[in-house]
N, C-alpha and C positions, 0 to 999 in steps of 0.2 A: 087276449091273443087273437080272438075272432076279428075285432076291429083293426088290429095291426095287419092281419091278412087282407082285409078289404082295402085298407089304405095302400098297402104295397101293390095290390092288383090294380088299383086305380092309377097309381103312379106309372106302372108298367104300361097300362093302356094309353096314358098320355104320351109316353115316349114312343109307343107304336104309332100314334097319330102323327107325331113329329117326323118320324122316318117316312111314313106314307106321304106327307106333304113334300118332303125333300125329293122323294122318288118321283112324284108326279110333276114337280117343278123342273126336273132335269137341269140343275144349276151349272151348266157348262157354258164356255165361251162360244158365242154364235160364230158360225162360219161366214163371217162378213168382214172383208178387209176394209181398210180405210180408203176412202176416195176423196179426191181433191188435193189441195196443197198440204203436204205432210208436215206437221209441226215437228220441230227438233225434239228428239227424245234422248235424254242422257241415261245411258245404261250404267248403273253404279254397282260395283261388286266389291264387297269387303272380302279379303282373302288372307287367311292365317293358316299356313301349312297346307296348301291346296294343290300341290304339284300333281296329285293323282286325278284331280277333277277339272282343273282349269282348261287343259287342252281341248277337251270335248266341248265345253261350253263356248270357248272362243271360236272353235270351228263352226259351231251352230250359228253364232252371231255373224260370222263372216258370210254365211250362206243365207242370211236374212233377205227377204224380198222387200223389206222396208228400206227406203233409200236415204232417209234423213235422220241419222242417229250417230251418237258418239259413245265410246266405251271408256270408262275411267275405273281403274282398279286401285284399291288401297292395299298395299302389301303390309299387313299388320304384324310386323316383327316375326316373319316366318323364319324358321330355322331349317327348312328343307330347300328344295330346288325351285320354289315358287318364283323367286326373282329372276332366275335364269330363264325360266319358261316365258315370263313376261318380256324380258329383253329379246328373246328369240322371236316371239310373235310380233313385237313392235316393228320389226324390220320389214314385215310383209303385210301387216294389218294396220293401215294408215289411220283408221278411226280410233285406234287404241292408244291410250296414255295411262301411265301409272305413277304412283309415288309411294315412298316409304312413310308409314305413319309416324307421327310424333310419339313421344313418351306418354303413356296413358296418365292423364291428370287424376288427381285424387277426386273421388266421388263419381267417377264415370265407370260404366261397364264397357268392356272392350269393343264389342260390336257396335254399340251406340256411338262411341267416339269415332270409330272408323266410318260409320254411315254419315255422321255429322261432317267429318272432314271431306267426304266425297260430295256431299250436297254443296259445300262451299265452293267447289271447283266446277260444278255443273252449269251448263249454259242453256239447257233445254227447257221447253215449255212443259214437258212432262219428265218426271224423275222415276226411272224404273230401277228399283233395288232388286237385285237377284243374288241369291246365295251361289257360291262357286260350284256347288254339287248338283245344280239343276241342269236339265237339257231342254232346249226349246226348238220348236219347229220353224221352218223358214217363214211361215206366215204369222207367227205368234205376236210379234210386236205390232204389226199392222192391225190384227184383229183386236188386241187388247186396247190399243188407242182408239179404234173405232167404237168399241163398247163404252169406254170411258167418256168419249165426246158425246155419243148418242144419249147416254143416261145422265150427262152433266155431273159426273162423279168427281169428288175431290180425292178419293182413294179407291182403287180397285186392287183387291188382293186375291190370290188363288192358292188352293192347296194342291200341289202337283200330284199327278198319278205316281204312286210309289212303286219303284222297282224293288222287288223282294227276291233274294237269291238263296238265302240260307234258312235252315229250320229256326235258328234263333231269331231271325228277322220276322218269320211268320208268326212267332209267338208274341211279338211285340208291336211291330209297325201297324198291323190292321187295327189295333186298339185306338189309334188316333181318330180315324173316321168313325169307328164304332161309337165313341163318345160324342164326337162333334155332331154327327148326323142324327143322333137320337135325342139330343138335348136342345138343338138350335135349328129352327126353320131358316135356312140360309136366305130365303127371299125377304124375310122380315128384317134382316140386317140393313136393308136399304131404307127402312124407316128412319127419319131424321131424329126421332125421339127414342127413349128407352135405351139408355147406355148398357143395360143388362143384356140386350140383344146385340151384342158386339162380338166380332171375331175378325181375325186377320192372321196372316202367316208371313213371317219375315223372309221366307224363301222367295216370295214374289210380292212386291208392293209397288204399285204404280200411282204416283202422286201428281196432282196438279201442282206445278212448281210454284205458282204464285201463292197458293194457299200454304204450301209447305214452308216457303221462305218467310211468310208472315208469322208463322207460329214456331218454326224450327223445332219440329216434333222430337227429333232424337236428342237435341240439346235440352229441351223442356223436360224430357223423361230420361235424362242421362243415367240415372241410377236404377232404372227399371230392369229387372232380370228378364222379364218377358215383355220386351219393348213393343212387339207387334200388337198384342191384345191391349196393352196400355194406350198405345196411340189410337187404336180404333175407338176405345171408350172415350178418350179425350176429344176426338173428332165428333162423336155422337153428342157429347155434352155441348159442343158448339153448334149442333144442329146442321152439321155438314154431311151431305149425302155420300155414303160409302157403299160398297158392295163386295161380297165374297162369293167366289165360284170354285168349282172343282176342276181339276185338270183332266184331260182325256189324252189325246195324242198330241196336244199342243205344248204341254209342259210336263215334264216328269222329273223324278229325283230318286236316287238311292240314298235315303236319309242316313242310314247306319249300315255298317258292314258286318255286324255280328250281334249276338245276344248281349254280351257285356256292355258294349258301347251303347246299344239301344236302351238298356235299363238305366244306365247312368244318364243318358240324354233326357229320357222322359221323366226321370225322377227329379230333375232340376225344377220342373215347372208344371207338373201334371195337375197341381191344385188350382192352377189358373183356369182350367176347364170347368171348375166348380166355383167360379167367381172369386178365386183366391182364398176360399174358405176350406181349411183342412177338416173341419167338422163335417161338411157336406161330402167331402171325399171319403171320409171314414164311413159315413152313413151309406153312401153308394156301395162300398165294398160289402158291408154287412147285408144290405138289401139284396145284392146280387146272389149271395149264398143262402140266405134265409127265406127269400120270397116264396119260392115254390114249395118247400117243406111246410111253411106256415099255412099257406093256402090249402095244401093237400090235407093236412091233419086237423086243421082247426076251422076251415071254411067249407070247401067242397072239392072233391076229386075232379068233378067236371070243370070247375073254375080253374083248377091247377092245370088241367089238360089244355084249356083255352090259353092260359098264360104261357105254357110251353110252346104252343103253336105260334103265338105272337112273337116269342123270342126267335123261333126258327125263321119266320117270315121277315123279321127285322134283319136277321143275319143275311138272308138272301138279298134283300133290297140294298143294304149297305155294301155288300160285296159287289153287287152289280154296278152301283154308282161309283165304286172305287176301282173298277176294272180288275177285280181280284176273283179267282176261282171260288165259286160258292161252296162246293163240296169240301174244299180244303179248309175254309174258314169254319164250316159247320163241324167238321170232325175235330178241329182244334179249339173249339169255343171254350170248353172247360179249362183247357191248358192256358189259353189266353187270359181268362179271368183270374186264374191262379197267379199268372205272371203280373197281372195288373195289381193284385194284392201286394206282391213283392215290390213293385214300383211305388205304390202308395206308402208302404212301410219305409222305404228308403227316403222318400220325400219328407215324411214326418221326422225321420231320423236326422236328415239334413237340417230341418228346422230347429230341432233340439240342439244340434251342434252349433247352429248359427252360421254355418258356412257351407259352401258348395264349390267343388273344383270342376273346371271345364276348360279344355284346350290350354292347359298349362297355367291357368290363372285361378285364383281363389277369390270368391265373392261371398258377401254375407247373404244368407238365405232368408 
């Protein structure tokens, strides 16, 4: 038990150093707009029952200060007022076009097929995939393209700043960056090697169109439940430079609208944060609850106190990078970890059932 305590402390210390590295790197999009001849950007949005979200995003895009872009939306068999909204906006937003998606072919995941159909209609030198629930600033496209061109990236992806409005969301949504920023130094994602150092977020993915069309990533990974991470790993395996950043005031999103929806959403794919390995997911949950008691009773109270301080400082740094109130996340930390245990349990249950349901479709898990 003594050695277990030392090992768990060392693992916590390593995670602490990862958070420190991310905190010092400040992985945000530089405030540097594109200069020169603007390449055409195809903004591609898959939309399935998004009547509540689309108007805000489309208005944001109308106000963009980037002059050379088109917007194409795939209406993915929506049963709400999504199509009516698109028809209305099309009358006064000339850059906008949309189409109704075809029947989902066997072997495809819904979003992957929608994104593939969108890419087939795109004309731009850059393909900017956005989820319908994101919000973007007027300078967002210009700054994202400028960064991608400067760094010669084949993919730039961002984790939007999360808008959190209910207690249920506070118990769930902060967990995403808590895991991400304590396991992965985001700057190392830019290394062309080590596919294990991969991350991406399907809410925002900016591709070099030439590379995308060469590999047709969404078609190549058509059956991937978590297509964004799978694409990032595939690109790293090809030694293509990619980068991942955090959103600040340039891109934001209210990912989920309540506790139940958030738990269902995260439980679909939380194991992908652990390399797709549910054993590591289980180990993480056990370590989170047993670490400090094991260190306290079998190693050293002083070392346990140091471990507690590291957790508190990690929470402060992650909350700061996420633009979330530090005190709120500190007071909810135990509750959030309990909810993470619930999310992990549901993820493993989905695996045992062999299926998962999302947005009216059933997939194998």
